[in-house]
N, C-alpha and C positions, 0 to 999 in steps of 0.2 A: 265347603259343602254346598254353598249357594251356587258356585260355579259348576259343580258336578250336577246339581239339580237342574240348572238352566240348560245343560248340555246332554241331558238324558236322551236316548240310551247310549250315546257315544262314550267309548272309553277315553279317559283323559290321562295323558302322560304327566308324570310329576314335573317334568320340565315345562310343559305348557302351563300347569298350575302356577309354578314359580314365576314364570314370565308374566302371566296375566295379573298376578298379585304383587309383582315386583318384590318378591322375597327370595331369600337364599334357597336353592334347590335342596340342599341337605336338610335345612330346617323343615321344609315341606315334606320331604320323605320321612323324617322322624315323626311328624304329626300324622301322616298317612299310615304309618306303621301302627301307631297307637289306635287310630280309628278303625283300622282293619282288624286288629286283635279284639276290639270291643264290639265288632259286628255292625258298625255303622256303614262301612264300605266294603266292597270286594275289589281285589286287584290282582294283576298278574304282570310279570316282567317279560321283557323280550320285545321283538319287533312289533307284534300286534298287542302288546300289553297296555295297561292303563288301569284307571280306577273308575268305579261306578258307585253311586250312592245306593244303598240297599233300603233305606228307610224313607218315609215321607217326612217332609220338613216339620209337620205338626207333631211328629212323634219324637223329635230330637230336642231335648231341653238344653238351653244355652248354659245353664249352671253346671249340668253334668259334663258338658264339653270343657268348660273352664276347669272343673275339678280334674278331668282326665289329662288335660294338656298343661296345666299349671298347678302342680301339687303345692300344698301350703308351705312346704319347706323351701320353695324357690320363689313364691309369689311376693315375698317381702324379705328384706335383708335382716338376718339375725345380727344384731349389733355386737360387734367386738370392740369394745372401747373401755377405757378405764382399767381398773385393776381386776382382771377376770379371775384371778386366783384368790382374791380377797386377802392377800398377805399384808396389805397396808391399812386395811380397814380398822378403824378404832371403835366403831359401833355400827348398828344397822342403818343409820342415817348417812353414812359416808357416801358421798356422791360417786366417787370413782369406783367403789365396790358394788354399787347398785344400779348405775345408769344403764348398763347393758341389758339387764333383765327387765328393767322398767320400760325401755324403748321397745324391746321385743314383745312384751305384753301388750303395749299400746297398738303396735302394728298387727299383732295377732288378732286382737279384737276387731280392728278395722277390716282386716281381711275376711273374717267370718261374716261381717255385715255385707261386704262386697259380694261374697258368694251367695248369701241368701237373696240378695237383690237379683242376681243373674238367674236364679232358679225360678223366677216368676215368668220367664219368657221361653218361647220355642224359636226354632229357626224360621218358622213362618212369620213370627213377629219381626225378626231381622230382615226378612225379605220384604215385608210390608214397609218398613222404614227405609229400606234401600230404594224402593220405588216411590216413596212419598215421605221425605224427611219431615220429622216432627211427630211421627206416629208414636214413638215412645213417650214423648212429652205429653201428648194428648192422652195416651193410655194411663200413664202414672198420675197425671193431674185429675183425670176422671175417677180414678180409684180413691183419691184423697178427698173428693167433694162429698 
């Protein structure tokens, strides 16, 4: 999105985005599809196709983007370990019967805090840090004083 913003009003091809970000083009196209469906960008395919940002950076919340592109079900591993059927458990304290749910609960709580943290910021904040590293540290430390 920052690249699209920096290159307004030019249409940017997914291949150019992938190259500039050094990411897989298929991954970029998948993300662009989500952003297009949610009204963040507009895009067209073909010889003169490409993508353009529809919103201003200060209108785009980082947490919302994180939620759109990394759903909770894939942001952390659901742990499959121990006795998942509980067939060998002798009581509720049996480690093998309970460790999977315990670890999943722990990572679920951590993920919720992660998401809350990201919701404090807009893409303008990311752009500010991009052009002057340390912006987030100053911003967060200033909020805690």
